[in-house]
C-alpha positions, 0 to 999 in steps of 0.5 A, spaced: 829 548 405 835 544 403 837 536 405 842 531 405 838 525 401 842 519 398 839 516 392 840 509 392 841 506 384 843 500 381 840 494 382 841 486 381 835 485 376 835 486 369 833 493 369 839 496 373 840 501 367 833 504 367 835 505 374 843 508 374 838 513 368 833 515 373 838 516 378 842 520 374 837 526 373 835 525 379 841 527 383 841 532 377 835 535 380 836 535 387 842 537 386 840 545 382 836 545 388 840 546 393 841 538 396 847 534 398 846 528 394 849 522 396 850 515 390 848 509 392 851 504 388 848 496 387 851 492 382 848 486 379 852 482 383 848 486 390 855 489 392 853 495 394 858 503 393 859 509 396 858 513 388 856 510 382 864 509 379 867 508 386 870 501 388 865 496 391 867 496 398 866 488 400 863 482 396 857 482 400 850 483 399 848 488 405 851 494 407 858 495 408 861 499 413 861 506 410 854 506 406 850 503 414 854 510 416 851 514 410 844 511 410 843 512 418 846 520 418 841 523 411 835 527 412 831 522 405 833 515 402 831 517 395 831 510 392 831 509 385 830 502 382 827 497 379 825 490 378 826 485 384 831 487 389 830 493 390 822 495 388 819 488 390 819 491 399 826 489 400 830 496 400 824 498 404 826 493 409 832 494 410 831 502 411 826 500 414 830 496 419 834 502 420 830 507 422 830 513 416 825 515 412 825 513 405 821 516 399 814 511 395 811 506 398 813 501 404 814 493 405 807 492 403 804 495 397 812 494 394 811 487 395 803 486 392 805 491 386 811 488 384 806 481 384 802 482 379 798 475 380 796 478 389 795 486 385 790 483 381 787 480 388 786 485 392 783 489 387 778 485 384 777 484 392 775 491 392 771 492 386 776 496 382 777 492 375 783 489 372 784 486 366 782 479 366 788 474 367 789 466 368 796 465 372 801 459 371 807 456 376 812 453 374 811 446 372 803 448 369 802 447 362 801 453 357 794 454 356 790 459 355 782 460 354 782 467 352 784 466 344 790 470 341 793 474 341 794 474 349 800 476 352 804 473 357 808 475 362 813 475 368 807 476 374 814 480 377 819 484 373 816 490 370 819 495 364 817 489 359 823 484 359 820 477 359 813 479 355 810 476 349 804 478 345 803 471 342 798 469 337 798 462 336 799 456 340 806 456 339 809 463 341 804 462 348 808 456 348 815 460 347 813 465 351 811 462 358 818 458 357 821 466 356 817 468 362 820 462 366 826 464 366 824 470 370 820 468 376 816 462 378 809 465 377 807 466 370 800 471 368 797 469 362 792 476 359 786 476 356 788 482 349 784 490 352 782 492 345 783 499 346 787 506 349 793 505 353 793 510 359 798 511 365 795 515 371 800 518 376 799 518 383 803 523 388 801 523 396 801 520 402 794 519 406 790 523 400 794 522 394 792 527 387 792 524 380 796 527 374 791 528 368 791 521 365 797 520 358 795 516 352 801 512 350 801 511 342 807 506 339 809 509 333 813 503 330 813 496 334 806 492 335 805 495 342 808 497 348 814 492 349 822 494 351 824 497 346 818 502 344 818 504 352 826 506 351 828 507 344 828 514 342 822 515 337 818 508 338 813 512 344 809 518 344 806 520 350 799 524 348 797 530 354 792 530 357 790 521 353 783 524 348 779 520 353 772 524 355 771 528 359 768 522 363 774 517 361 779 521 364 776 523 371 774 515 371 781 513 370 784 518 376 778 515 381 781 507 378 787 510 379 787 514 387 782 507 388 788 502 387 794 507 390 790 506 397 787 498 396 795 497 396 797 501 402 801 506 397 805 511 399 809 517 395 809 516 389 806 510 383 804 510 377 797 507 374 798 503 367 790 502 365 786 501 359 780 505 356 777 499 352 773 500 345 766 500 349 769 506 354 770 502 360 776 503 364 780 497 367 787 497 371 792 492 369 798 494 374 802 499 379 808 501 378 812 504 385 818 506 383 817 508 375 821 511 371 823 517 373 827 521 369 825 528 367 822 525 361 820 521 362 812 519 363 811 520 370 816 526 369 811 528 364 805 526 367 805 531 372 809 536 368 803 537 365 798 537 371 802 544 373 807 539 378 815 540 374 820 536 376 823 539 382 818 540 386 815 534 384 822 531 387 820 536 393 814 533 394 816 527 394 822 527 400 817 532 404 812 526 403 817 521 405 819 526 411 811 526 413 810 519 414 817 518 416 815 523 422 808 520 423 809 512 423 814 514 428 809 517 433 805 510 432 806 504 440 809 499 437 
């Protein structure tokens, strides 16, 4: 069944170019399967426009009349936005007010998973093991109770932007300073010695996990921005080179984290398997990178769900959730 689908791309965050690349792949795949696709671009200034190359219709930070009319006249909206002002519940809230089905997590889950500090608190409350961290707030002095190396990161950003692997007090101070340029809350995390794995989760009330994939960084010291997005800097091994018990544990924890944070639609769980075999959850990305060669798509491809089918199922899940919630009495 073909649908009229609006794809929202770009966004105000530093992850705008990554969003544009993901959206281009999504648009091509949806059009190839017969859907009518309407790209809606948000530029770095927050201006909304129809079509990636169109002239912004208003210098405002809310959709103009033409965009609003389009959003109200589609079957599904597919937000392909990364980082603040797109993946954090803000756009999801707008779409809830507009009363249209949209792909991915709702307002609460989006905001919760974007904030790594609160996210870990919720998971700890559900008995889900997470990487250890402390949280610094604006005005706090740098501190690190974990020893070196450690990681320093903004609490509410993605794609490894603003993250430092600190090896001493000087690098810690520089890393905290950098992270505070991006957020008013900063995490200092214990370094985990082990294997970095990622698991895709797909579904609404009965989510399913993909086969775990193992991240192998080919040149850089850790899985930083270049390793994620520069060709040849990262290999993904699917299934991950883990024991059957560890694979099942990673899938179990990914689904439990998805449910605990009230996610629906999709998410990618970033995890570690320590050298002693324990599996830890690090993050849950509610709008993962979405080209056909991005990790999330490759995980499900290896799990028997090809890219076009994955997009179809996500649109189906969006409509199912919309219809289910429309039956509630508010």
